C-alpha positions in Angstrom: 66.8 -7.2 -37.0 69.6 -7.8 -34.8 71.6 -5.4 -36.7 69.6 -2.6 -35.4 68.6 -3.8 -32.1 72.4 -4.9 -31.0 73.7 -1.1 -31.5 70.5 0.7 -30.2 70.3 -1.4 -27.0 74.0 -1.3 -26.4 74.0 2.6 -26.7 71.1 2.8 -24.6 72.7 0.9 -21.7 76.0 2.6 -22.1 74.4 5.7 -21.7 72.3 5.0 -18.8 75.2 3.3 -17.1 77.6 6.0 -18.0 75.5 8.9 -17.0 74.2 7.6 -13.3 77.8 6.8 -12.4 79.2 10.1 -13.3 76.2 11.5 -11.2 76.6 9.1 -8.3 80.1 9.8 -8.1 79.9 13.4 -8.2 77.4 13.3 -5.4 80.0 11.8 -2.9 81.7 13.6 -0.6 84.3 16.0 -2.1 87.2 14.0 -0.3 86.7 11.5 -3.2 86.9 13.6 -6.1 90.7 13.3 -6.5 90.3 9.7 -6.3 87.3 9.3 -9.0 89.2 11.8 -11.2 92.4 9.5 -10.7 90.3 6.6 -11.4 88.3 7.9 -14.6 92.3 9.4 -15.9 93.3 5.4 -15.6 90.3 4.8 -18.0 90.5 7.7 -20.1 94.3 7.0 -21.6 94.0 3.7 -22.6 90.6 5.0 -24.0 92.4 7.1 -26.1 94.6 4.5 -27.8 91.7 2.4 -28.6 90.0 5.4 -30.5 93.4 5.7 -32.4 93.5 1.7 -32.8 90.0 0.9 -33.5 89.8 3.8 -36.1 91.9 1.6 -38.3 89.8 -1.6 -38.2 87.0 -2.3 -40.1 85.1 -4.9 -38.0 82.0 -4.8 -35.6 84.0 -5.3 -33.0 86.3 -2.2 -33.3 82.9 -0.4 -34.1 81.8 -1.0 -30.6 85.2 -0.6 -29.1 85.6 3.0 -30.9 82.2 4.0 -29.6 82.7 2.7 -26.1 86.2 4.4 -25.9 84.7 7.8 -27.4 82.3 7.7 -24.5 85.0 6.9 -21.9 87.0 9.8 -22.9 83.8 12.0 -22.9 83.4 11.0 -19.4 86.6 12.0 -18.4 86.2 15.5 -19.6 82.8 15.6 -17.8 83.8 14.6 -14.4 86.7 16.7 -14.7 84.0 19.4 -14.6 81.3 18.0 -12.4 84.1 17.2 -10.0 85.0 21.2 -10.0 88.6 20.5 -11.3 88.1 22.5 -15.0 85.3 25.2 -14.7 86.4 28.8 -15.4 88.1 31.8 -14.5 85.4 32.7 -12.7 84.1 30.6 -9.6 81.4 32.9 -8.1 77.9 33.8 -8.9 76.6 35.9 -11.3 76.4 39.4 -10.3 72.9 41.3 -9.6 71.7 43.1 -12.7 74.2 41.4 -15.3 71.9 41.4 -18.5 72.4 40.4 -22.1 76.2 39.9 -23.3 77.5 41.0 -19.8 75.6 38.0 -18.7 76.7 36.2 -21.6 80.4 37.0 -21.1 80.2 35.9 -17.1 79.0 33.1 -18.2 81.3 32.2 -20.5 84.3 33.0 -18.0 82.6 30.3 -15.3 82.7 27.8 -17.9 85.5 29.0 -20.1 87.9 26.4 -19.0 86.0 23.3 -19.7 84.7 24.6 -23.0 88.0 24.8 -24.4 88.9 21.6 -22.8 85.8 19.9 -24.5 86.8 21.7 -27.8 90.4 20.5 -27.3 89.6 16.8 -26.8 87.3 17.0 -30.0 90.4 18.1 -31.8 92.2 15.4 -30.2 89.5 12.8 -31.5 89.8 14.2 -34.6 93.7 14.1 -35.1 93.5 10.1 -33.7 91.1 9.6 -36.5 92.4 11.3 -39.1 92.2 9.6 -42.5 90.6 6.3 -40.8 88.8 4.0 -42.3 86.3 3.7 -39.1 85.5 7.0 -38.0 82.6 5.8 -35.2 85.1 7.2 -32.6 84.8 10.8 -34.1 80.8 10.6 -35.4 80.4 9.9 -31.6 82.2 12.5 -30.1 81.1 15.2 -32.1 77.3 13.9 -31.8 78.1 14.6 -27.9 79.7 18.0 -28.1 77.1 19.4 -30.6 74.0 18.0 -28.4 76.0 19.3 -25.3 76.7 22.6 -26.5 73.3 22.8 -27.8 71.6 21.9 -23.7 73.8 24.7 -22.0 72.8 27.3 -24.7 69.1 26.5 -24.1 69.8 26.4 -20.3 71.5 29.9 -20.9 68.5 31.1 -22.5 65.9 29.4 -20.5 63.9 26.3 -19.9 61.6 24.7 -17.6 63.8 22.1 -16.4 67.5 23.3 -15.7 68.5 20.0 -14.0 70.6 22.2 -11.1 70.3 18.9 -9.0 72.7 17.5 -11.1 75.3 19.8 -10.1 77.2 19.0 -7.0 77.7 21.6 -3.8 81.0 23.0 -5.2 79.4 23.9 -8.4 76.2 25.4 -6.8 77.0 28.9 -8.0 76.6 28.0 -11.9 72.7 28.0 -10.7 72.5 31.4 -10.9 73.7 31.7 -14.8 70.4 29.6 -15.6 67.1 31.0 -16.3 63.9 29.5 -15.9 60.9 30.0 -18.6 58.6 27.7 -20.4 60.8 27.7 -23.6 63.5 29.8 -25.3 63.8 31.3 -29.4 66.4 29.0 -29.7 64.6 25.4 -28.6 62.8 24.6 -31.8 65.9 25.2 -33.7 67.8 23.0 -32.0 65.2 20.2 -31.9 64.6 20.7 -35.7 68.2 20.4 -36.2 68.8 17.6 -34.4 65.8 15.6 -35.9 67.1 16.0 -39.1 70.2 15.0 -38.4 68.7 11.8 -36.4 66.8 11.1 -39.6 69.6 11.6 -42.1 72.0 9.1 -39.8 69.3 6.3 -39.5 68.4 6.7 -43.0 72.1 6.3 -44.0 72.4 3.3 -41.5 69.3 1.6 -43.5 71.3 2.2 -47.1 71.9 -1.4 -48.6 75.7 -0.5 -49.7 77.0 0.3 -46.2 79.1 -2.1 -44.7 78.0 -4.0 -41.6 80.7 -2.3 -39.2 79.4 1.1 -40.3 76.1 0.3 -40.2 76.5 -0.4 -36.5 78.0 2.6 -36.1 75.7 4.9 -37.2 72.8 3.3 -35.2 75.1 3.7 -32.5 75.3 7.7 -33.1 72.0 7.7 -34.3 70.7 6.3 -30.8 73.1 8.8 -29.0 71.1 11.9 -31.2 68.1 10.5 -30.3 68.6 10.3 -26.7 69.9 14.0 -26.8 66.4 14.8 -28.5 65.1 13.3 -25.7 66.7 15.3 -23.2 66.2 18.4 -25.2 62.5 17.6 -24.6 62.5 17.1 -20.9 64.2 20.7 -20.6 60.9 22.2 -21.7 58.3 19.3 -20.5 56.6 19.6 -17.1 58.3 16.5 -16.2 62.2 15.5 -15.3 64.6 13.1 -16.9 65.9 12.2 -12.9 63.5 9.2 -12.2 65.5 7.2 -15.1 68.6 8.2 -12.7 67.8 7.4 -9.1 70.5 4.9 -8.3 72.6 7.7 -9.6 71.5 10.7 -7.3 71.5 8.0 -3.9 74.8 9.1 -3.3 73.2 12.8 -2.8 71.1 11.8 0.1 73.2 12.8 2.6 74.5 15.2 0.7 75.6 18.6 3.2 77.7 21.7 3.1 81.5 21.0 3.8 82.2 21.8 7.5 78.7 22.9 8.6 76.5 19.5 8.8 74.0 21.6 7.1 72.4 21.0 3.8 72.8 23.7 1.2 70.0 26.2 1.5 68.0 26.6 -1.8 68.0 30.7 -1.2 71.6 30.8 -1.4 72.0 31.2 -5.2 69.0 32.5 -7.4 68.1 31.4 -10.6 66.8 33.8 -13.0 63.3 33.7 -14.6 
């Protein structure tokens, strides 16, 4: 039982804490952003070393280490985006009247640097774990990348809950690229594919001939995928996931426009419907 429970609880707690911490940091005043990213970089660099080192070790400790290092490296990329350092070539709201592929082109410009950085980070993890006997770090980063890509596409196409309150002030222009609707055509395919992948991962973890360290790794990654599925459902349900990260939102209680002393006007950026 502990073979299952330990990695599931570890993945849950690390996901919850790391997500809440990033929310807290990007809700602080902008003068703190450089220090936050500097601190995250000091963590990400040894995490890269850990990804390479743990991938060569077939132990339970190495599995948890590889999973943790992959999450830490992922967190650095996410913070570089949410703090506004690596976003895209376009840093203004969607032009009025943009539709179809024109809207997609503008959205790509707004996120291009971040998306290319994420892909480069995935390639880096692949290079560091090439031919490794413990591929848990690659599994972890790949699962995060695929689920995040699916989330972004669904938000672009339209969902009920856009989580626009997760964005700091300097990225509020991105709200104009979102679309609010009950559901979109991609969502059922995303959920079906993610559910099938999660089922296959858990089934592989329960196979009798899998080494203990890989069993734990598969449960860690499977839990991440399951959390991604839950996050997807929260996109279309009439409730939000925000309550789970109430402590992470506390830094936003005094959020104000830089130099204005005023709270941001929700009418400044229009979300498409």
